[in-house]
Structures are given as C-alpha cells and as structure tokens.
C-alpha positions as CSV (number, residue, x, y, z in Angstrom):
1,M,-2.0,-143.1,-174.9
2,S,-1.6,-143.8,-171.1
3,E,1.6,-144.6,-169.8
4,P,2.0,-148.4,-168.8
5,P,2.3,-149.2,-165.5
6,R,5.7,-149.9,-164.2
7,P,7.1,-152.4,-161.4
8,K,6.5,-150.6,-157.9
9,E,10.0,-152.1,-157.1
10,L,13.4,-149.9,-158.0
11,P,15.7,-152.3,-160.0
12,V,18.7,-153.7,-158.1
13,S,20.8,-152.4,-160.0
14,L,20.1,-149.0,-158.9
15,L,19.5,-149.5,-155.2
16,T,23.1,-151.9,-155.0
17,D,24.7,-148.6,-157.0
18,P,27.5,-147.0,-154.5
19,V,26.4,-143.4,-156.0
20,M,22.2,-144.3,-155.0
21,I,23.7,-145.8,-151.8
22,E,25.8,-142.6,-150.6
23,A,22.7,-140.0,-152.1
24,C,20.4,-142.4,-150.1
25,R,22.7,-141.9,-146.5
26,T,23.2,-138.5,-147.1
27,R,19.8,-137.9,-147.9
28,D,20.3,-136.3,-151.3
29,F,16.9,-136.2,-152.2
30,G,17.7,-134.0,-155.2
31,R,20.6,-136.7,-156.7
32,V,17.8,-139.4,-155.8
33,F,15.1,-138.3,-158.3
34,H,17.4,-137.9,-160.6
35,L,18.4,-141.2,-160.6
36,V,15.0,-142.6,-159.9
37,K,14.5,-140.8,-163.2
38,A,17.3,-141.8,-165.4
39,R,17.9,-145.3,-164.6
40,A,13.9,-146.3,-163.2
41,G,12.6,-144.2,-165.9
42,I,10.1,-142.7,-163.1
43,Y,10.0,-139.2,-164.0
44,P,9.1,-136.1,-161.3
45,S,4.8,-136.3,-161.8
46,M,4.9,-139.8,-161.1
47,I,7.6,-139.1,-158.0
48,A,5.3,-136.8,-156.8
49,R,2.4,-139.2,-156.9
50,R,4.0,-142.0,-155.3
51,C,5.5,-139.8,-152.1
52,D,1.9,-137.6,-151.9
53,L,4.3,-134.3,-153.1
54,T,3.3,-131.6,-155.6
55,P,5.3,-132.0,-158.6
56,S,6.8,-128.2,-158.1
57,R,8.2,-129.7,-154.8
58,V,9.9,-132.3,-156.8
59,G,11.3,-130.2,-159.2
60,E,12.7,-127.9,-156.9
61,V,14.2,-130.6,-154.7
62,I,16.0,-132.0,-158.1
63,A,17.3,-128.4,-159.2
64,G,18.7,-128.0,-155.3
65,R,16.2,-125.0,-154.6
66,R,14.5,-127.4,-151.8
67,Q,15.8,-130.1,-149.4
68,L,13.5,-132.9,-147.8
69,L,13.7,-133.3,-143.8
70,H,10.6,-134.0,-142.2
71,M,10.6,-137.8,-141.1
72,D,7.3,-137.6,-142.5
73,V,8.0,-137.1,-145.6
74,I,11.4,-139.1,-146.0
75,E,9.0,-142.1,-144.8
76,R,6.8,-141.2,-148.1
77,I,9.6,-141.6,-150.5
78,S,10.7,-144.7,-148.8
79,D,7.3,-146.4,-149.3
80,G,6.1,-144.7,-152.8
81,L,9.7,-145.6,-154.1
82,R,10.3,-148.5,-152.6
83,I,13.4,-147.8,-151.3
84,P,14.5,-149.9,-148.5
85,G,14.1,-148.3,-145.2
86,H,18.2,-149.0,-144.1
87,L,19.2,-146.9,-146.7
88,L,17.7,-143.9,-145.5
89,G,18.3,-144.0,-142.0
90,L,14.8,-145.9,-141.3
91,A,13.7,-148.9,-139.8
92,R,12.6,-152.1,-141.9
93,R,9.5,-151.0,-143.9
94,S,6.5,-153.7,-143.6
95,W,6.4,-154.4,-147.6
96,E,10.4,-155.4,-147.3
97,T,9.7,-158.4,-145.5
98,P,7.1,-160.9,-147.8
99,P,4.3,-162.4,-145.4
100,H,5.8,-165.8,-145.4
101,L,9.0,-164.6,-144.0
102,T,7.4,-162.8,-141.7
103,V,9.1,-164.1,-138.2
104,R,6.3,-165.8,-136.0
105,P,6.7,-165.4,-131.9
106,R,7.9,-168.9,-130.3
107,E,5.4,-168.3,-127.3
108,P,2.2,-167.9,-128.3
109,A,0.4,-164.3,-126.5
110,R,-1.1,-164.9,-123.9
111,P,-5.2,-164.8,-123.9
112,P,-6.5,-161.3,-122.9
113,A,-8.4,-161.0,-119.7
114,P,-12.2,-161.8,-119.9
115,L,-14.0,-158.9,-120.4
116,D,-16.8,-157.8,-118.0
117,T,-19.0,-158.4,-120.4
118,E,-22.2,-158.5,-118.3
119,G,-21.2,-154.7,-116.5
120,A,-20.9,-153.4,-119.7
121,A,-24.4,-154.9,-120.3
122,R,-25.8,-153.0,-117.5
123,L,-24.8,-150.1,-119.3
124,P,-27.1,-147.7,-121.5
125,G,-26.5,-147.7,-125.6
126,A,-25.7,-144.2,-126.8
127,D,-28.6,-143.7,-128.6
128,V,-30.5,-144.5,-125.1
129,D,-28.0,-142.1,-123.4
130,G,-29.2,-139.2,-126.1
131,I,-33.2,-140.4,-125.3
132,L,-32.5,-139.7,-121.7
133,A,-30.9,-136.5,-121.9
134,L,-33.6,-135.2,-124.5
135,A,-36.3,-136.1,-122.0
136,A,-34.2,-134.7,-118.9
137,G,-34.5,-131.3,-121.2
138,G,-32.5,-129.3,-118.4
139,E,-32.2,-125.7,-118.7
140,V,-29.3,-124.2,-121.2
141,G,-28.0,-120.8,-119.6
142,P,-24.7,-119.0,-119.2
143,S,-24.0,-121.4,-116.8
144,T,-24.3,-124.0,-119.0
145,L,-21.5,-122.4,-121.3
146,D,-19.2,-121.3,-118.3
147,A,-19.3,-124.6,-117.6
148,L,-18.6,-126.4,-121.3
149,H,-15.6,-123.4,-121.3
150,S,-14.1,-124.6,-118.0
151,S,-14.4,-128.1,-119.7
152,I,-12.2,-127.3,-122.8
153,A,-9.4,-125.2,-120.7
154,D,-9.0,-128.5,-118.4
155,Y,-9.3,-130.4,-121.5
156,W,-6.2,-128.5,-123.0
157,R,-4.0,-128.7,-119.9
158,R,-4.9,-132.3,-119.4
159,D,-3.7,-132.7,-123.5
160,D,-0.5,-130.8,-122.4
161,E,0.5,-133.2,-119.8
162,H,-0.2,-136.7,-121.1
163,G,-1.6,-136.1,-125.0
164,G,-4.9,-136.0,-126.4
165,E,-5.3,-139.5,-127.2
166,T,-7.7,-140.9,-124.4
167,L,-9.1,-137.5,-124.4
168,R,-10.7,-137.5,-127.6
169,P,-13.6,-139.4,-127.2
170,A,-14.7,-137.2,-124.0
171,V,-14.0,-134.4,-126.5
172,V,-15.9,-136.0,-129.3
173,G,-18.9,-136.7,-127.0
174,Q,-19.2,-133.0,-125.6
175,L,-18.9,-131.7,-129.1
176,R,-21.9,-134.1,-130.5
177,Y,-24.2,-133.0,-127.2
178,V,-23.3,-129.3,-128.1
179,V,-24.5,-129.7,-131.6
180,E,-27.5,-131.4,-130.5
181,L,-28.2,-128.3,-128.1
182,L,-27.7,-126.4,-131.1
183,K,-30.9,-127.9,-133.2
184,E,-33.1,-126.0,-130.9
185,Q,-34.1,-122.5,-131.1
186,R,-32.3,-120.2,-128.6
187,P,-31.9,-116.6,-127.7
188,A,-28.8,-114.8,-130.1
189,P,-26.4,-114.5,-127.5
190,L,-26.9,-118.3,-126.1
191,R,-27.1,-119.8,-129.5
192,D,-23.4,-117.7,-130.5
193,G,-22.2,-118.9,-127.3
194,L,-23.0,-122.5,-128.4
195,H,-21.2,-121.7,-131.4
196,G,-18.1,-121.1,-130.1
197,V,-18.0,-123.7,-127.9
198,A,-18.5,-126.1,-130.9
199,A,-16.2,-124.4,-133.0
200,E,-13.8,-124.9,-129.9
201,L,-14.3,-128.7,-129.6
202,A,-13.8,-129.2,-132.9
203,R,-10.5,-127.5,-133.0
204,L,-9.6,-129.3,-130.2
205,T,-11.0,-132.7,-132.0
206,G,-8.8,-131.7,-135.0
207,W,-5.5,-130.6,-132.8
208,T,-6.0,-133.9,-131.4
209,Y,-6.0,-135.6,-134.7
210,F,-3.1,-133.4,-135.9
211,D,-0.9,-134.2,-132.9
212,A,-1.3,-138.0,-133.7
213,R,-0.4,-137.2,-137.5
214,Q,-3.8,-138.3,-138.7
215,Y,-4.1,-135.5,-140.9
216,H,-6.8,-136.2,-142.8
217,Q,-9.4,-136.5,-140.0
218,A,-7.4,-133.4,-138.3
219,R,-8.6,-131.5,-141.6
220,A,-12.1,-132.2,-141.7
221,Y,-12.5,-131.5,-137.5
222,F,-10.5,-128.0,-138.5
223,T,-12.9,-127.3,-141.2
224,E,-16.2,-127.9,-139.3
225,A,-14.5,-125.6,-136.8
226,L,-14.4,-123.5,-139.2
227,G,-17.8,-123.8,-140.1
228,L,-19.1,-122.9,-136.9
229,A,-17.4,-119.6,-136.4
230,K,-18.0,-118.5,-139.5
231,A,-21.6,-119.2,-139.3
232,V,-21.9,-116.3,-136.0
233,G,-19.2,-114.3,-137.3
234,D,-16.2,-114.9,-135.0
235,R,-13.1,-113.6,-137.5
236,R,-10.9,-114.0,-134.8
237,F,-11.4,-117.4,-133.7
238,M,-12.0,-118.4,-137.8
239,A,-8.5,-117.0,-137.8
240,N,-7.0,-119.1,-135.1
241,V,-8.5,-122.2,-137.2
242,L,-6.5,-121.5,-140.4
243,A,-3.2,-120.6,-138.3
244,C,-3.5,-124.6,-137.2
245,M,-4.1,-125.6,-140.7
246,S,-1.1,-123.7,-141.4
247,L,0.9,-125.6,-139.0
248,Q,-0.1,-128.6,-140.4
249,A,0.6,-128.3,-143.7
250,T,4.2,-127.0,-142.6
251,Y,4.0,-130.8,-141.2
252,Q,3.0,-132.3,-144.1
253,D,5.6,-130.6,-146.4
254,R,3.4,-128.2,-148.0
255,P,4.9,-124.9,-147.0
256,G,2.6,-123.2,-150.2
257,D,-0.5,-124.4,-148.7
258,A,0.5,-123.2,-145.2
259,L,1.3,-119.7,-146.5
260,A,-1.8,-119.6,-147.8
261,L,-3.6,-120.7,-144.9
262,V,-2.0,-118.2,-142.7
263,T,-2.3,-115.1,-144.8
264,A,-6.3,-115.8,-144.7
265,A,-5.7,-116.0,-140.9
266,Q,-4.3,-113.0,-141.0
267,D,-7.0,-111.2,-142.8
268,Q,-9.6,-112.5,-140.9
269,A,-7.6,-111.2,-137.8
270,R,-7.6,-108.2,-139.3
271,A,-10.6,-107.5,-140.8
272,A,-11.8,-108.3,-137.1
273,P,-13.4,-105.8,-134.2
274,G,-10.6,-106.3,-131.4
275,T,-7.8,-108.0,-132.8
276,T,-5.2,-108.1,-129.8
277,P,-1.7,-107.8,-130.4
278,R,-1.1,-110.8,-129.0
279,V,-3.1,-112.6,-131.8
280,L,-1.2,-111.2,-134.6
281,A,2.1,-111.5,-132.8
282,M,0.9,-115.6,-132.8
283,L,-0.6,-115.1,-136.6
284,A,3.1,-113.6,-137.4
285,T,5.1,-116.7,-135.9
286,R,3.2,-119.5,-138.2
287,E,4.0,-116.7,-141.4
288,A,7.5,-117.5,-140.0
289,F,6.9,-120.9,-140.4
290,A,5.8,-121.1,-143.8
291,H,8.2,-118.8,-144.9
292,A,10.8,-120.6,-143.6
293,A,9.6,-124.3,-145.0
294,L,10.0,-122.5,-148.3
295,G,13.7,-121.5,-147.4
296,S,12.7,-117.5,-147.9
297,R,15.0,-116.5,-145.1
298,G,14.2,-112.5,-145.7
299,A,10.4,-113.3,-145.3
300,T,10.7,-115.1,-142.0
301,H,13.3,-112.8,-140.6
302,G,10.3,-109.8,-141.5
303,A,7.7,-112.0,-140.4
304,L,9.8,-112.5,-137.0
305,S,10.3,-108.9,-136.4
306,E,6.6,-108.2,-137.3
307,A,5.6,-110.7,-134.6
308,R,7.7,-108.7,-132.1
309,A,6.9,-105.7,-132.9
310,H,3.2,-107.1,-132.2
311,F,4.2,-108.7,-129.1
312,G,5.8,-105.4,-127.8
313,R,2.1,-103.8,-127.7
314,I,0.7,-106.2,-125.8
315,D,-1.1,-104.2,-122.4
316,P,-2.2,-106.2,-119.6
317,G,-5.7,-105.2,-120.5
318,D,-6.2,-106.4,-123.6
319,P,-9.0,-108.7,-124.2
320,D,-7.0,-111.8,-125.6
321,P,-9.7,-115.0,-126.1
322,A,-8.8,-117.7,-124.1
323,W,-7.5,-119.7,-126.9
324,V,-4.5,-117.5,-127.5
325,T,-3.4,-116.8,-123.9
326,Y,-0.7,-119.3,-124.1
327,F,1.6,-117.0,-126.7
328,D,3.5,-115.4,-123.9
329,E,7.1,-114.4,-124.4
330,T,8.6,-118.0,-123.5
331,K,6.5,-119.1,-126.1
332,L,7.4,-116.6,-128.8
333,N,11.2,-116.8,-127.9
334,V,11.0,-120.9,-128.9
335,D,8.8,-120.2,-132.0
336,T,11.4,-118.1,-132.8
337,G,14.1,-120.5,-132.6
338,I,12.1,-123.0,-134.1
339,A,11.9,-120.5,-137.4
340,Y,15.5,-119.7,-137.4
341,G,16.5,-123.4,-136.7
342,R,14.2,-124.6,-139.5
343,L,16.4,-122.1,-141.7
344,G,19.5,-123.6,-140.6
345,E,20.4,-120.4,-138.6
346,A,21.6,-122.5,-135.6
347,T,23.8,-120.2,-133.8
348,L,20.2,-117.3,-133.6
349,A,18.4,-120.4,-132.8
350,E,20.2,-122.2,-129.6
351,P,20.0,-119.6,-127.0
352,L,16.2,-118.9,-127.5
353,I,15.3,-122.0,-127.2
354,A,17.5,-122.8,-124.8
355,D,16.0,-120.1,-122.4
356,A,12.5,-121.4,-123.7
357,L,13.0,-125.2,-122.5
358,R,14.4,-123.8,-118.9
359,R,11.2,-121.5,-118.7
360,E,8.7,-124.2,-119.5
361,R,6.6,-125.5,-117.4
362,R,7.1,-128.7,-115.9
363,S,3.6,-129.9,-116.5
364,N,3.8,-129.5,-120.4
365,Q,5.2,-132.6,-121.1
366,R,4.5,-132.3,-124.7
367,G,6.3,-129.0,-125.4
368,R,9.4,-129.3,-123.2
369,A,10.1,-132.8,-125.4
370,F,9.3,-131.1,-128.2
371,H,11.1,-128.2,-127.7
372,A,14.0,-130.3,-126.3
373,F,14.3,-132.3,-129.6
374,W,14.5,-129.1,-131.2
375,L,17.1,-127.9,-129.3
376,A,19.2,-130.9,-129.7
377,R,18.6,-130.8,-133.6
378,V,20.3,-127.3,-133.5
379,Q,23.1,-127.9,-131.3
380,L,24.1,-130.6,-133.5
381,Q,23.4,-128.4,-136.6
382,R,26.4,-126.3,-135.2
383,G,28.8,-129.8,-134.3
384,K,28.0,-130.0,-130.7
385,L,27.7,-133.9,-130.7
386,D,27.8,-134.3,-127.3
387,E,25.6,-131.8,-126.1
388,A,23.0,-132.7,-128.8
389,C,22.7,-136.4,-127.4
390,H,22.6,-135.3,-123.7
391,T,19.5,-132.7,-124.5
392,A,17.7,-135.3,-126.4
393,I,18.6,-138.0,-123.8
394,A,17.1,-135.2,-121.0
395,A,13.7,-135.1,-123.6
396,L,12.9,-138.7,-123.4
397,A,11.4,-138.8,-120.1
398,P,8.4,-136.3,-120.9
399,A,8.7,-137.5,-124.0
400,A,7.4,-141.1,-122.6
401,A,5.1,-139.6,-120.1
402,V,3.1,-138.1,-123.0
403,D,1.2,-139.9,-125.8
404,S,2.1,-137.6,-128.8
405,P,3.3,-139.2,-132.3
406,R,3.9,-136.0,-133.4
407,V,6.8,-135.8,-130.5
408,A,8.0,-139.5,-131.9
409,G,8.1,-138.2,-135.2
410,H,10.5,-135.5,-134.2
411,L,12.7,-138.5,-132.2
412,R,13.2,-140.3,-135.3
413,D,14.2,-137.0,-137.3
414,F,16.9,-136.6,-134.9
415,Q,17.5,-140.1,-134.4
416,G,18.0,-140.0,-138.7
417,E,20.5,-136.9,-138.2
418,L,22.8,-138.9,-136.1
419,E,23.3,-141.5,-139.0
420,P,26.7,-140.1,-139.7
421,Y,27.8,-140.3,-136.1
422,R,26.5,-143.7,-135.2
423,Q,30.2,-144.8,-133.6
424,A,30.6,-141.7,-131.4
425,P,30.2,-142.6,-127.8
426,A,27.8,-139.8,-127.0
427,V,25.3,-141.5,-129.8
428,V,26.2,-144.8,-128.2
429,A,24.9,-143.8,-124.9
430,F,22.0,-141.9,-126.4
431,E,20.7,-145.0,-128.1
432,A,21.6,-147.0,-125.3
433,R,19.1,-145.0,-122.9
434,L,16.4,-145.0,-124.9
435,R,16.2,-148.6,-125.3
436,E,16.5,-148.3,-121.2
437,T,13.6,-145.9,-121.3
438,G,11.9,-148.6,-123.7
439,P,8.6,-146.1,-124.5
440,G,6.7,-148.1,-127.0
441,R,4.7,-144.7,-128.3
442,L,8.1,-143.7,-129.0
443,S,9.6,-146.3,-130.9
444,G,6.4,-148.0,-133.0
445,S,5.7,-146.9,-136.2
446,P,3.9,-143.8,-137.3
447,R,0.7,-143.0,-138.1
448,P,-0.5,-142.2,-141.5
C-alpha cells in the first residue's frame, strides 16, 4: 500500500520549538532531520527525495558523520522541507509569501524603450544564415582549425574576466557551425581536428552552464563533449571533461559521484599516450576535492601529496594540451588550500590561499573573487572575524565585475557563516559595503 501524501508544510509546533529553531540557526541538519522524522513523520527516504539528496547522505547526516555546508544544498533543504528561510539564515523563500500578499510597487514601472523591429527585420533568420554558409562552401583546412582554437582561447579569457553568460550564444553558435562541418566527408586529420574543436566548444558551453548553476544543462553539454572526444579516441580530453563533471558533483553535494568521475578521468589519462605530469597533477587535486567532500582526511592528504609529486616532475618542454596550461604553481597552491579548507584545516589552508590570491592575475576577476571568499571562510574558521570581513569586502569588486552565480553562491555561503556574529562591527561594515556595492548579480536569487 502506498504511503498517503503528507502536507508539505511542517507543523507550526515544530517550527516554533526552541530546539528546532536552534538546530536551524546552527545548521545542525542531523538534529533537523531527526526532528522532522520524529515530529512530522517525514522519514529519511522522503527527506532525500524532497531535498534532492541521496538516502545514504541523509543517513550520514543523521548519524553525525557528514555536514552539509554548501548554500545550494541548504536552499534545497529549506524549499524541500518548507523551513522558512530566516530560520536557516536565508532570504525569504518565494513560497513563503502567498500571491495575494505580495507587495506591489507603488509606481508603475517605466515602459521599455521601443525595439528597433524594422532594423531587426532586415537581418536574415538563422536558417537563411545556414543556407548562405552552405552555399559559400569555403575551403576548410588547417587554418580553419587554427582560427577556431584561437577563438576558444579568447572565449576562455573573456570567461575569466566577465563570466560566461553573454559568451554562451556565440560559443553555442560556433559549436553548431563545427557540427555542421563534421557532416561532410573530410580527410582523417581534419575530421579529427574538427571533432576536437567541437569537444572543446561543448565543454566550454557546459562550463558556462555550470558557472551559472544550471547543472542539468551543464551535464548535457559535458556528456556531448565526452562523446565527441571518444569518437576520435582522445582519452586525455575525455579525462578533462570527466574532471569537470567531478567538480560539478562536489557542488551538488554528491561526493560519491565526484570520486567515481575523477577516478574514471584518471583511468583515461593513464591509458592515454603522452599524458603529461601537469594533467595528472590537476586530476589529483580534483580527486582531493572529492575526498575532502566525503570528509576523508587521509585520502585527501594522499591525493594532494600525489598532485605535488606529479607537479614536481613537470618539464618546460612537456607537450601539455592547451586546456591544462592554466594549472600552474599558483593554481596548485590555491586548490590545495581549498581542499584543506573543505576539511576544516584552516591553519594549513590560509597561507596557501592568501599567497595564491596575491599572485592571481588581475584580469581573472572570477578567480580573484572565488579565492578571496574562500580565504575569508578559512579566516573565519580560525576566529579571525575582522580579517575575514576585510577579505570579503575586497572580494566584492571582482565579484560584481563578473557575471557568475557560482561566485554569488560563495558570497551567500560566507554570509550564512557570519550569522552568529551579525552584531559585530566588522560584520556590520561588510554588510554596509555589500549594500553600497549593490551588484544585482550578487544579491539575486540563485538559479536552480
């Protein structure tokens, strides 16, 4: 007999119970889940379904073997169990205000400027563009591949500086163009080169969706990139894509998936001829992220030691693929620091992240913001409240300059960790600066 449906809202008596309120305030989800089970009859399997978690993860949390720290997951718990946002240090959730009580603006919004429909009508439609390109039938050769690779390098640079939201239409358009080129018979070297370009464009598209926290779309494009690389036997690029998917899994609080994906990436890399130490070092840090997300201290330290050992074998003459050249000593150090931070080993993490942040390229706005928020979090772990708020204030400018919901999520994570210190002068100053900065992309609600 199927279980009868239960009301979505938790009992008022539970939501007003001081024990539940304190468990929510401290984000003690083991206690929260226990209370929800005991007082609302919502069992762990149902908690898992409502909050998009695995049953085993819920069991680990209840048993005290696992903490849930990512803001994405906390928001899913709030929405799935209908816990009001303020109890968990979140903004008011959309479902908390009935439609008939929604406050409407007193003044009508200004009408948008009229569109230049006449100008738009003069542009050919997408299907006509495709027909014209087909009719032109330009020769495709090595110079075409060079131009496409150059475009991809430029896309990645602009993604670091501004985020991928506005880039995505151009990247997707170029991906479609290359896929069309693959429909024609071509010599093997050119065909394989086009497959490689298509795989890179699909991975870049997946990355822009991942950075926007649109995980289903990201996974679809990562999977497409994996298939394109597999079609030409490019095991190293397959490893690269699997590593991206592993990183996404850590953000979705699925560390078991993350570890399985990065292990598959390492298998592909080791089986590929010519895999360089830099590639293996990058993959080892992704493995460390997965172990850290699982709370496996020894395995995390082992993976980080392996990463440093591989990095020590790098030779300037190594034939590194272009997609891994970003992984320099600064990146190794900051990733090592982040892995330590995930374990709660703030004393080890802080100097590594701080040093990497000093060396970070000024143009890499997202990286500077991302790493600054991580530095603020480990400083807070060490009890350095004033330093943490100062670091977070410095992160606001690069965070506002880049369109990255992922960075905005890290800001919200940090704000949540400040909850017990709301009255401290440093926190008040940080919140005031955040309001002054006023970047809509930082204060807006996250994407699903």
